[in-house]
Structure formats: structure tokens, C-alpha cells
HTML snippet that shows the backbone in 3Dmol.js (N, CA, C, O; Angstrom):
<script src="https://3Dmol.org/build/3Dmol-min.js"></script>
<div id="view" style="width:600px;height:400px;position:relative"></div>
<script>
const pdb = `
ATOM      1  N   MET A   1      -3.079  11.487  20.983  1.00  0.00           N
ATOM      2  CA  MET A   1      -3.085  12.934  20.855  1.00  0.00           C
ATOM      3  C   MET A   1      -3.983  13.527  21.938  1.00  0.00           C
ATOM      4  O   MET A   1      -5.059  13.001  22.222  1.00  0.00           O
ATOM      5  N   LYS A   2      -3.536  14.612  22.530  1.00  0.00           N
ATOM      6  CA  LYS A   2      -4.270  15.285  23.604  1.00  0.00           C
ATOM      7  C   LYS A   2      -5.458  16.068  23.035  1.00  0.00           C
ATOM      8  O   LYS A   2      -5.371  16.676  21.968  1.00  0.00           O
ATOM      9  N   SER A   3      -6.555  16.036  23.771  1.00  0.00           N
ATOM     10  CA  SER A   3      -7.722  16.823  23.372  1.00  0.00           C
ATOM     11  C   SER A   3      -8.271  17.565  24.580  1.00  0.00           C
ATOM     12  O   SER A   3      -8.082  17.149  25.723  1.00  0.00           O
ATOM     13  N   ASP A   4      -8.952  18.672  24.308  1.00  0.00           N
ATOM     14  CA  ASP A   4      -9.562  19.470  25.368  1.00  0.00           C
ATOM     15  C   ASP A   4     -11.017  19.085  25.606  1.00  0.00           C
ATOM     16  O   ASP A   4     -11.555  19.302  26.692  1.00  0.00           O
ATOM     17  N   HIS A   5     -11.649  18.515  24.584  1.00  0.00           N
ATOM     18  CA  HIS A   5     -13.061  18.132  24.630  1.00  0.00           C
ATOM     19  C   HIS A   5     -13.226  16.808  23.893  1.00  0.00           C
ATOM     20  O   HIS A   5     -12.428  16.474  23.017  1.00  0.00           O
ATOM     21  N   THR A   6     -14.262  16.058  24.251  1.00  0.00           N
ATOM     22  CA  THR A   6     -14.569  14.805  23.568  1.00  0.00           C
ATOM     23  C   THR A   6     -16.045  14.781  23.203  1.00  0.00           C
ATOM     24  O   THR A   6     -16.908  15.140  24.004  1.00  0.00           O
ATOM     25  N   LEU A   7     -16.313  14.349  21.978  1.00  0.00           N
ATOM     26  CA  LEU A   7     -17.678  14.188  21.489  1.00  0.00           C
ATOM     27  C   LEU A   7     -17.843  12.733  21.079  1.00  0.00           C
ATOM     28  O   LEU A   7     -17.156  12.263  20.173  1.00  0.00           O
ATOM     29  N   ASP A   8     -18.744  12.018  21.734  1.00  0.00           N
ATOM     30  CA  ASP A   8     -18.981  10.606  21.447  1.00  0.00           C
ATOM     31  C   ASP A   8     -20.261  10.465  20.619  1.00  0.00           C
ATOM     32  O   ASP A   8     -21.366  10.649  21.130  1.00  0.00           O
ATOM     33  N   THR A   9     -20.097  10.139  19.341  1.00  0.00           N
ATOM     34  CA  THR A   9     -21.262   9.952  18.462  1.00  0.00           C
ATOM     35  C   THR A   9     -21.387   8.492  18.041  1.00  0.00           C
ATOM     36  O   THR A   9     -22.079   8.181  17.072  1.00  0.00           O
ATOM     37  N   ARG A  10     -20.724   7.601  18.760  1.00  0.00           N
ATOM     38  CA  ARG A  10     -20.789   6.179  18.410  1.00  0.00           C
ATOM     39  C   ARG A  10     -22.223   5.686  18.490  1.00  0.00           C
ATOM     40  O   ARG A  10     -22.957   5.998  19.427  1.00  0.00           O
ATOM     41  N   GLY A  11     -22.608   4.903  17.480  1.00  0.00           N
ATOM     42  CA  GLY A  11     -23.958   4.359  17.422  1.00  0.00           C
ATOM     43  C   GLY A  11     -24.950   5.234  16.679  1.00  0.00           C
ATOM     44  O   GLY A  11     -26.075   4.809  16.414  1.00  0.00           O
ATOM     45  N   LEU A  12     -24.548   6.445  16.340  1.00  0.00           N
ATOM     46  CA  LEU A  12     -25.436   7.356  15.613  1.00  0.00           C
ATOM     47  C   LEU A  12     -25.133   7.316  14.126  1.00  0.00           C
ATOM     48  O   LEU A  12     -23.996   7.081  13.718  1.00  0.00           O
ATOM     49  N   LEU A  13     -26.163   7.547  13.318  1.00  0.00           N
ATOM     50  CA  LEU A  13     -26.015   7.534  11.864  1.00  0.00           C
ATOM     51  C   LEU A  13     -26.223   8.924  11.294  1.00  0.00           C
ATOM     52  O   LEU A  13     -26.852   9.786  11.909  1.00  0.00           O
ATOM     53  N   CYS A  14     -25.681   9.117  10.105  1.00  0.00           N
ATOM     54  CA  CYS A  14     -25.784  10.377   9.382  1.00  0.00           C
ATOM     55  C   CYS A  14     -27.250  10.816   9.325  1.00  0.00           C
ATOM     56  O   CYS A  14     -28.117   9.999   9.015  1.00  0.00           O
ATOM     57  N   PRO A  15     -27.535  12.045   9.608  1.00  0.00           N
ATOM     58  CA  PRO A  15     -26.670  13.209   9.771  1.00  0.00           C
ATOM     59  C   PRO A  15     -26.361  13.564  11.225  1.00  0.00           C
ATOM     60  O   PRO A  15     -25.753  14.602  11.488  1.00  0.00           O
ATOM     61  N   GLU A  16     -26.771  12.714  12.174  1.00  0.00           N
ATOM     62  CA  GLU A  16     -26.623  13.053  13.597  1.00  0.00           C
ATOM     63  C   GLU A  16     -25.187  13.360  14.032  1.00  0.00           C
ATOM     64  O   GLU A  16     -24.986  14.349  14.737  1.00  0.00           O
ATOM     65  N   PRO A  17     -24.165  12.560  13.648  1.00  0.00           N
ATOM     66  CA  PRO A  17     -22.812  12.893  14.090  1.00  0.00           C
ATOM     67  C   PRO A  17     -22.371  14.296  13.688  1.00  0.00           C
ATOM     68  O   PRO A  17     -21.748  15.003  14.480  1.00  0.00           O
ATOM     69  N   LEU A  18     -22.689  14.698  12.470  1.00  0.00           N
ATOM     70  CA  LEU A  18     -22.296  16.035  12.011  1.00  0.00           C
ATOM     71  C   LEU A  18     -23.106  17.128  12.690  1.00  0.00           C
ATOM     72  O   LEU A  18     -22.579  18.204  12.975  1.00  0.00           O
ATOM     73  N   MET A  19     -24.363  16.869  12.948  1.00  0.00           N
ATOM     74  CA  MET A  19     -25.187  17.852  13.649  1.00  0.00           C
ATOM     75  C   MET A  19     -24.646  18.076  15.065  1.00  0.00           C
ATOM     76  O   MET A  19     -24.572  19.212  15.534  1.00  0.00           O
ATOM     77  N   LEU A  20     -24.274  16.993  15.737  1.00  0.00           N
ATOM     78  CA  LEU A  20     -23.712  17.114  17.086  1.00  0.00           C
ATOM     79  C   LEU A  20     -22.343  17.782  17.052  1.00  0.00           C
ATOM     80  O   LEU A  20     -22.011  18.559  17.948  1.00  0.00           O
ATOM     81  N   LEU A  21     -21.545  17.487  16.025  1.00  0.00           N
ATOM     82  CA  LEU A  21     -20.243  18.131  15.880  1.00  0.00           C
ATOM     83  C   LEU A  21     -20.409  19.634  15.696  1.00  0.00           C
ATOM     84  O   LEU A  21     -19.695  20.426  16.310  1.00  0.00           O
ATOM     85  N   HIS A  22     -21.347  20.013  14.856  1.00  0.00           N
ATOM     86  CA  HIS A  22     -21.592  21.431  14.607  1.00  0.00           C
ATOM     87  C   HIS A  22     -21.969  22.144  15.904  1.00  0.00           C
ATOM     88  O   HIS A  22     -21.541  23.273  16.146  1.00  0.00           O
ATOM     89  N   SER A  23     -22.756  21.491  16.719  1.00  0.00           N
ATOM     90  CA  SER A  23     -23.158  22.066  18.003  1.00  0.00           C
ATOM     91  C   SER A  23     -21.990  22.084  18.993  1.00  0.00           C
ATOM     92  O   SER A  23     -21.809  23.061  19.720  1.00  0.00           O
ATOM     93  N   ALA A  24     -21.201  21.012  19.021  1.00  0.00           N
ATOM     94  CA  ALA A  24     -20.110  20.883  19.990  1.00  0.00           C
ATOM     95  C   ALA A  24     -19.002  21.898  19.765  1.00  0.00           C
ATOM     96  O   ALA A  24     -18.417  22.384  20.734  1.00  0.00           O
ATOM     97  N   VAL A  25     -18.694  22.235  18.515  1.00  0.00           N
ATOM     98  CA  VAL A  25     -17.585  23.164  18.275  1.00  0.00           C
ATOM     99  C   VAL A  25     -17.905  24.565  18.786  1.00  0.00           C
ATOM    100  O   VAL A  25     -16.999  25.384  18.947  1.00  0.00           O
ATOM    101  N   ARG A  26     -19.159  24.848  19.039  1.00  0.00           N
ATOM    102  CA  ARG A  26     -19.531  26.151  19.612  1.00  0.00           C
ATOM    103  C   ARG A  26     -18.994  26.310  21.030  1.00  0.00           C
ATOM    104  O   ARG A  26     -18.758  27.428  21.489  1.00  0.00           O
ATOM    105  N   ASP A  27     -18.801  25.178  21.728  1.00  0.00           N
ATOM    106  CA  ASP A  27     -18.312  25.205  23.107  1.00  0.00           C
ATOM    107  C   ASP A  27     -16.792  25.088  23.190  1.00  0.00           C
ATOM    108  O   ASP A  27     -16.226  25.080  24.283  1.00  0.00           O
ATOM    109  N   VAL A  28     -16.137  24.996  22.040  1.00  0.00           N
ATOM    110  CA  VAL A  28     -14.682  24.854  21.990  1.00  0.00           C
ATOM    111  C   VAL A  28     -14.064  26.229  21.760  1.00  0.00           C
ATOM    112  O   VAL A  28     -14.461  26.952  20.846  1.00  0.00           O
ATOM    113  N   ALA A  29     -13.104  26.578  22.584  1.00  0.00           N
ATOM    114  CA  ALA A  29     -12.426  27.871  22.434  1.00  0.00           C
ATOM    115  C   ALA A  29     -11.426  27.805  21.285  1.00  0.00           C
ATOM    116  O   ALA A  29     -10.956  26.728  20.919  1.00  0.00           O
ATOM    117  N   ASP A  30     -11.110  28.956  20.729  1.00  0.00           N
ATOM    118  CA  ASP A  30     -10.119  29.024  19.661  1.00  0.00           C
ATOM    119  C   ASP A  30      -8.817  28.369  20.116  1.00  0.00           C
ATOM    120  O   ASP A  30      -8.331  28.636  21.216  1.00  0.00           O
ATOM    121  N   GLY A  31      -8.260  27.518  19.270  1.00  0.00           N
ATOM    122  CA  GLY A  31      -7.008  26.840  19.569  1.00  0.00           C
ATOM    123  C   GLY A  31      -7.153  25.524  20.311  1.00  0.00           C
ATOM    124  O   GLY A  31      -6.185  24.772  20.420  1.00  0.00           O
ATOM    125  N   GLU A  32      -8.348  25.227  20.826  1.00  0.00           N
ATOM    126  CA  GLU A  32      -8.560  23.965  21.532  1.00  0.00           C
ATOM    127  C   GLU A  32      -8.844  22.835  20.544  1.00  0.00           C
ATOM    128  O   GLU A  32      -9.201  23.067  19.389  1.00  0.00           O
ATOM    129  N   VAL A  33      -8.673  21.602  21.034  1.00  0.00           N
ATOM    130  CA  VAL A  33      -8.856  20.411  20.205  1.00  0.00           C
ATOM    131  C   VAL A  33     -10.044  19.607  20.713  1.00  0.00           C
ATOM    132  O   VAL A  33     -10.181  19.351  21.909  1.00  0.00           O
ATOM    133  N   LEU A  34     -10.899  19.215  19.773  1.00  0.00           N
ATOM    134  CA  LEU A  34     -12.054  18.362  20.049  1.00  0.00           C
ATOM    135  C   LEU A  34     -11.768  16.983  19.475  1.00  0.00           C
ATOM    136  O   LEU A  34     -11.402  16.848  18.307  1.00  0.00           O
ATOM    137  N   LYS A  35     -11.939  15.966  20.303  1.00  0.00           N
ATOM    138  CA  LYS A  35     -11.797  14.573  19.860  1.00  0.00           C
ATOM    139  C   LYS A  35     -13.197  14.035  19.617  1.00  0.00           C
ATOM    140  O   LYS A  35     -14.044  14.068  20.510  1.00  0.00           O
ATOM    141  N   MET A  36     -13.440  13.541  18.412  1.00  0.00           N
ATOM    142  CA  MET A  36     -14.752  12.996  18.053  1.00  0.00           C
ATOM    143  C   MET A  36     -14.636  11.503  17.827  1.00  0.00           C
ATOM    144  O   MET A  36     -13.766  11.045  17.087  1.00  0.00           O
ATOM    145  N   LEU A  37     -15.519  10.742  18.468  1.00  0.00           N
ATOM    146  CA  LEU A  37     -15.593   9.295  18.301  1.00  0.00           C
ATOM    147  C   LEU A  37     -16.836   8.982  17.485  1.00  0.00           C
ATOM    148  O   LEU A  37     -17.904   9.539  17.739  1.00  0.00           O
ATOM    149  N   ALA A  38     -16.704   8.093  16.504  1.00  0.00           N
ATOM    150  CA  ALA A  38     -17.839   7.775  15.642  1.00  0.00           C
ATOM    151  C   ALA A  38     -17.770   6.321  15.177  1.00  0.00           C
ATOM    152  O   ALA A  38     -16.703   5.708  15.162  1.00  0.00           O
ATOM    153  N   THR A  39     -18.923   5.788  14.801  1.00  0.00           N
ATOM    154  CA  THR A  39     -18.989   4.455  14.201  1.00  0.00           C
ATOM    155  C   THR A  39     -19.589   4.505  12.804  1.00  0.00           C
ATOM    156  O   THR A  39     -19.536   3.511  12.079  1.00  0.00           O
ATOM    157  N   ASP A  40     -20.148   5.620  12.416  1.00  0.00           N
ATOM    158  CA  ASP A  40     -20.758   5.768  11.090  1.00  0.00           C
ATOM    159  C   ASP A  40     -19.653   5.967  10.048  1.00  0.00           C
ATOM    160  O   ASP A  40     -18.923   6.955  10.115  1.00  0.00           O
ATOM    161  N   PRO A  41     -19.518   5.048   9.089  1.00  0.00           N
ATOM    162  CA  PRO A  41     -18.467   5.167   8.073  1.00  0.00           C
ATOM    163  C   PRO A  41     -18.552   6.452   7.242  1.00  0.00           C
ATOM    164  O   PRO A  41     -17.541   6.903   6.705  1.00  0.00           O
ATOM    165  N   SER A  42     -19.725   7.034   7.132  1.00  0.00           N
ATOM    166  CA  SER A  42     -19.856   8.258   6.332  1.00  0.00           C
ATOM    167  C   SER A  42     -19.106   9.430   6.956  1.00  0.00           C
ATOM    168  O   SER A  42     -18.842  10.424   6.279  1.00  0.00           O
ATOM    169  N   THR A  43     -18.757   9.327   8.243  1.00  0.00           N
ATOM    170  CA  THR A  43     -17.987  10.407   8.867  1.00  0.00           C
ATOM    171  C   THR A  43     -16.588  10.523   8.255  1.00  0.00           C
ATOM    172  O   THR A  43     -15.972  11.587   8.313  1.00  0.00           O
ATOM    173  N   GLN A  44     -16.089   9.436   7.672  1.00  0.00           N
ATOM    174  CA  GLN A  44     -14.777   9.477   7.020  1.00  0.00           C
ATOM    175  C   GLN A  44     -14.762  10.481   5.863  1.00  0.00           C
ATOM    176  O   GLN A  44     -13.723  11.060   5.544  1.00  0.00           O
ATOM    177  N   ARG A  45     -15.899  10.672   5.259  1.00  0.00           N
ATOM    178  CA  ARG A  45     -16.050  11.645   4.172  1.00  0.00           C
ATOM    179  C   ARG A  45     -16.545  12.977   4.710  1.00  0.00           C
ATOM    180  O   ARG A  45     -16.060  14.033   4.303  1.00  0.00           O
ATOM    181  N   ASP A  46     -17.503  12.933   5.618  1.00  0.00           N
ATOM    182  CA  ASP A  46     -18.184  14.143   6.069  1.00  0.00           C
ATOM    183  C   ASP A  46     -17.355  15.037   6.985  1.00  0.00           C
ATOM    184  O   ASP A  46     -17.393  16.260   6.849  1.00  0.00           O
ATOM    185  N   VAL A  47     -16.607  14.448   7.915  1.00  0.00           N
ATOM    186  CA  VAL A  47     -15.850  15.255   8.881  1.00  0.00           C
ATOM    187  C   VAL A  47     -14.763  16.077   8.186  1.00  0.00           C
ATOM    188  O   VAL A  47     -14.653  17.272   8.458  1.00  0.00           O
ATOM    189  N   PRO A  48     -13.948  15.480   7.291  1.00  0.00           N
ATOM    190  CA  PRO A  48     -12.959  16.320   6.593  1.00  0.00           C
ATOM    191  C   PRO A  48     -13.594  17.455   5.791  1.00  0.00           C
ATOM    192  O   PRO A  48     -13.067  18.568   5.771  1.00  0.00           O
ATOM    193  N   LYS A  49     -14.716  17.184   5.134  1.00  0.00           N
ATOM    194  CA  LYS A  49     -15.399  18.240   4.372  1.00  0.00           C
ATOM    195  C   LYS A  49     -15.951  19.314   5.293  1.00  0.00           C
ATOM    196  O   LYS A  49     -15.885  20.502   4.976  1.00  0.00           O
ATOM    197  N   PHE A  50     -16.494  18.903   6.433  1.00  0.00           N
ATOM    198  CA  PHE A  50     -16.999  19.836   7.431  1.00  0.00           C
ATOM    199  C   PHE A  50     -15.887  20.779   7.881  1.00  0.00           C
ATOM    200  O   PHE A  50     -16.071  21.996   7.930  1.00  0.00           O
ATOM    201  N   CYS A  51     -14.731  20.202   8.209  1.00  0.00           N
ATOM    202  CA  CYS A  51     -13.595  21.000   8.677  1.00  0.00           C
ATOM    203  C   CYS A  51     -13.116  21.969   7.600  1.00  0.00           C
ATOM    204  O   CYS A  51     -12.862  23.142   7.874  1.00  0.00           O
ATOM    205  N   GLN A  52     -12.997  21.471   6.391  1.00  0.00           N
ATOM    206  CA  GLN A  52     -12.535  22.313   5.290  1.00  0.00           C
ATOM    207  C   GLN A  52     -13.504  23.462   5.038  1.00  0.00           C
ATOM    208  O   GLN A  52     -13.079  24.602   4.849  1.00  0.00           O
ATOM    209  N   PHE A  53     -14.793  23.173   5.034  1.00  0.00           N
ATOM    210  CA  PHE A  53     -15.807  24.179   4.735  1.00  0.00           C
ATOM    211  C   PHE A  53     -15.882  25.257   5.807  1.00  0.00           C
ATOM    212  O   PHE A  53     -16.072  26.433   5.495  1.00  0.00           O
ATOM    213  N   LEU A  54     -15.732  24.858   7.091  1.00  0.00           N
ATOM    214  CA  LEU A  54     -15.895  25.806   8.192  1.00  0.00           C
ATOM    215  C   LEU A  54     -14.578  26.345   8.733  1.00  0.00           C
ATOM    216  O   LEU A  54     -14.576  27.151   9.664  1.00  0.00           O
ATOM    217  N   GLY A  55     -13.460  25.913   8.163  1.00  0.00           N
ATOM    218  CA  GLY A  55     -12.169  26.468   8.554  1.00  0.00           C
ATOM    219  C   GLY A  55     -11.559  25.878   9.810  1.00  0.00           C
ATOM    220  O   GLY A  55     -10.736  26.525  10.458  1.00  0.00           O
ATOM    221  N   TYR A  56     -11.947  24.661  10.166  1.00  0.00           N
ATOM    222  CA  TYR A  56     -11.330  23.971  11.293  1.00  0.00           C
ATOM    223  C   TYR A  56     -10.194  23.110  10.764  1.00  0.00           C
ATOM    224  O   TYR A  56     -10.204  22.704   9.602  1.00  0.00           O
ATOM    225  N   GLU A  57      -9.216  22.834  11.616  1.00  0.00           N
ATOM    226  CA  GLU A  57      -8.084  22.024  11.200  1.00  0.00           C
ATOM    227  C   GLU A  57      -8.282  20.579  11.666  1.00  0.00           C
ATOM    228  O   GLU A  57      -8.385  20.310  12.863  1.00  0.00           O
ATOM    229  N   LEU A  58      -8.332  19.663  10.711  1.00  0.00           N
ATOM    230  CA  LEU A  58      -8.404  18.246  11.042  1.00  0.00           C
ATOM    231  C   LEU A  58      -6.973  17.788  11.276  1.00  0.00           C
ATOM    232  O   LEU A  58      -6.224  17.546  10.329  1.00  0.00           O
ATOM    233  N   LEU A  59      -6.600  17.669  12.547  1.00  0.00           N
ATOM    234  CA  LEU A  59      -5.224  17.352  12.911  1.00  0.00           C
ATOM    235  C   LEU A  59      -4.868  15.908  12.566  1.00  0.00           C
ATOM    236  O   LEU A  59      -3.771  15.613  12.092  1.00  0.00           O
ATOM    237  N   GLN A  60      -5.828  15.018  12.819  1.00  0.00           N
ATOM    238  CA  GLN A  60      -5.570  13.598  12.597  1.00  0.00           C
ATOM    239  C   GLN A  60      -6.898  12.862  12.561  1.00  0.00           C
ATOM    240  O   GLN A  60      -7.871  13.277  13.191  1.00  0.00           O
ATOM    241  N   GLN A  61      -6.927  11.762  11.816  1.00  0.00           N
ATOM    242  CA  GLN A  61      -8.075  10.875  11.862  1.00  0.00           C
ATOM    243  C   GLN A  61      -7.555   9.450  11.834  1.00  0.00           C
ATOM    244  O   GLN A  61      -6.537   9.161  11.207  1.00  0.00           O
ATOM    245  N   ALA A  62      -8.263   8.561  12.519  1.00  0.00           N
ATOM    246  CA  ALA A  62      -7.852   7.171  12.601  1.00  0.00           C
ATOM    247  C   ALA A  62      -9.099   6.289  12.619  1.00  0.00           C
ATOM    248  O   ALA A  62     -10.166   6.717  13.059  1.00  0.00           O
ATOM    249  N   GLY A  63      -8.956   5.078  12.147  1.00  0.00           N
ATOM    250  CA  GLY A  63     -10.060   4.138  12.162  1.00  0.00           C
ATOM    251  C   GLY A  63      -9.563   2.746  12.487  1.00  0.00           C
ATOM    252  O   GLY A  63      -8.533   2.297  11.984  1.00  0.00           O
ATOM    253  N   GLU A  64     -10.319   2.072  13.342  1.00  0.00           N
ATOM    254  CA  GLU A  64      -9.957   0.712  13.717  1.00  0.00           C
ATOM    255  C   GLU A  64     -11.192  -0.002  14.234  1.00  0.00           C
ATOM    256  O   GLU A  64     -11.938   0.544  15.046  1.00  0.00           O
ATOM    257  N   ASN A  65     -11.409  -1.222  13.763  1.00  0.00           N
ATOM    258  CA  ASN A  65     -12.534  -2.044  14.230  1.00  0.00           C
ATOM    259  C   ASN A  65     -13.868  -1.314  14.150  1.00  0.00           C
ATOM    260  O   ASN A  65     -14.621  -1.274  15.122  1.00  0.00           O
ATOM    261  N   ASP A  66     -14.153  -0.744  13.003  1.00  0.00           N
ATOM    262  CA  ASP A  66     -15.426  -0.042  12.772  1.00  0.00           C
ATOM    263  C   ASP A  66     -15.652   1.140  13.705  1.00  0.00           C
ATOM    264  O   ASP A  66     -16.792   1.530  13.954  1.00  0.00           O
ATOM    265  N   GLU A  67     -14.569   1.708  14.219  1.00  0.00           N
ATOM    266  CA  GLU A  67     -14.662   2.904  15.038  1.00  0.00           C
ATOM    267  C   GLU A  67     -13.689   3.941  14.478  1.00  0.00           C
ATOM    268  O   GLU A  67     -12.562   3.618  14.100  1.00  0.00           O
ATOM    269  N   PHE A  68     -14.143   5.180  14.432  1.00  0.00           N
ATOM    270  CA  PHE A  68     -13.360   6.255  13.830  1.00  0.00           C
ATOM    271  C   PHE A  68     -13.135   7.349  14.863  1.00  0.00           C
ATOM    272  O   PHE A  68     -14.017   7.660  15.663  1.00  0.00           O
ATOM    273  N   VAL A  69     -11.936   7.927  14.832  1.00  0.00           N
ATOM    274  CA  VAL A  69     -11.584   8.982  15.770  1.00  0.00           C
ATOM    275  C   VAL A  69     -11.022  10.159  14.974  1.00  0.00           C
ATOM    276  O   VAL A  69     -10.206   9.983  14.069  1.00  0.00           O
ATOM    277  N   TYR A  70     -11.474  11.357  15.331  1.00  0.00           N
ATOM    278  CA  TYR A  70     -11.042  12.590  14.658  1.00  0.00           C
ATOM    279  C   TYR A  70     -10.584  13.577  15.717  1.00  0.00           C
ATOM    280  O   TYR A  70     -11.220  13.717  16.761  1.00  0.00           O
ATOM    281  N   TRP A  71      -9.475  14.264  15.445  1.00  0.00           N
ATOM    282  CA  TRP A  71      -8.995  15.336  16.299  1.00  0.00           C
ATOM    283  C   TRP A  71      -9.107  16.624  15.502  1.00  0.00           C
ATOM    284  O   TRP A  71      -8.441  16.791  14.481  1.00  0.00           O
ATOM    285  N   ILE A  72      -9.947  17.526  15.970  1.00  0.00           N
ATOM    286  CA  ILE A  72     -10.297  18.746  15.239  1.00  0.00           C
ATOM    287  C   ILE A  72      -9.887  19.951  16.072  1.00  0.00           C
ATOM    288  O   ILE A  72     -10.270  20.082  17.234  1.00  0.00           O
ATOM    289  N   LYS A  73      -9.105  20.824  15.460  1.00  0.00           N
ATOM    290  CA  LYS A  73      -8.651  22.044  16.152  1.00  0.00           C
ATOM    291  C   LYS A  73      -9.446  23.226  15.637  1.00  0.00           C
ATOM    292  O   LYS A  73      -9.558  23.453  14.433  1.00  0.00           O
ATOM    293  N   LYS A  74      -9.995  23.974  16.586  1.00  0.00           N
ATOM    294  CA  LYS A  74     -10.736  25.179  16.215  1.00  0.00           C
ATOM    295  C   LYS A  74      -9.730  26.280  15.877  1.00  0.00           C
ATOM    296  O   LYS A  74      -8.752  26.479  16.597  1.00  0.00           O
ATOM    297  N   ALA A  75      -9.973  26.972  14.805  1.00  0.00           N
ATOM    298  CA  ALA A  75      -9.055  28.019  14.327  1.00  0.00           C
ATOM    299  C   ALA A  75      -8.834  29.077  15.396  1.00  0.00           C
ATOM    300  O   ALA A  75      -9.744  29.418  16.152  1.00  0.00           O
ATOM    301  N   GLU A  76      -7.616  29.586  15.445  1.00  0.00           N
ATOM    302  CA  GLU A  76      -7.285  30.632  16.424  1.00  0.00           C
ATOM    303  C   GLU A  76      -7.528  31.998  15.821  1.00  0.00           C
ATOM    304  O   GLU A  76      -7.310  33.012  16.483  1.00  0.00           O
TER     305      GLU A  76
END
`;
const viewer = $3Dmol.createViewer("view");
viewer.addModel(pdb, "pdb");
viewer.setStyle({}, {cartoon: {color: "spectrum"}});
viewer.zoomTo();
viewer.render();
</script>
């Protein structure tokens, strides 16, 4: 999936990935997609809740070999 921005939080533990995500979406324009890379398993729970709470669209999420990828679209 195509993304306009990438946020690499691999190697970081909760709450750092979400704190960086919160900061990163400020630089994303409406309608753009942010790709987030993570290794913290808690992001599987936290990222969807973050998106739901703040009104972002979680387009897709995937996990493989202890690595998680999220594609988040900022609301237009």
C-alpha cells in the first residue's frame, strides 16, 4: 500500500510509539497516508484505539516476524 509518510518506531516500547504517532500525524495533510512500523506488540491494541478516538482511518494493519505495520489515513 502506498504511503505519503513513514514513521519508524521499531525497537521502542509503550508509550513511545503512540507518542511519536501523535506527533507525526501533525505533519500529515488531510487525506494523506502515514505508514507506521513497530515492534511493540501493544501497538496492535493501541493504534486502532488511537485512530478510532482521534478520527483517523486505519486503512490496514499487518504483522509478521514480530514486526507490525499500520497504514493510517488522516481525515479529510
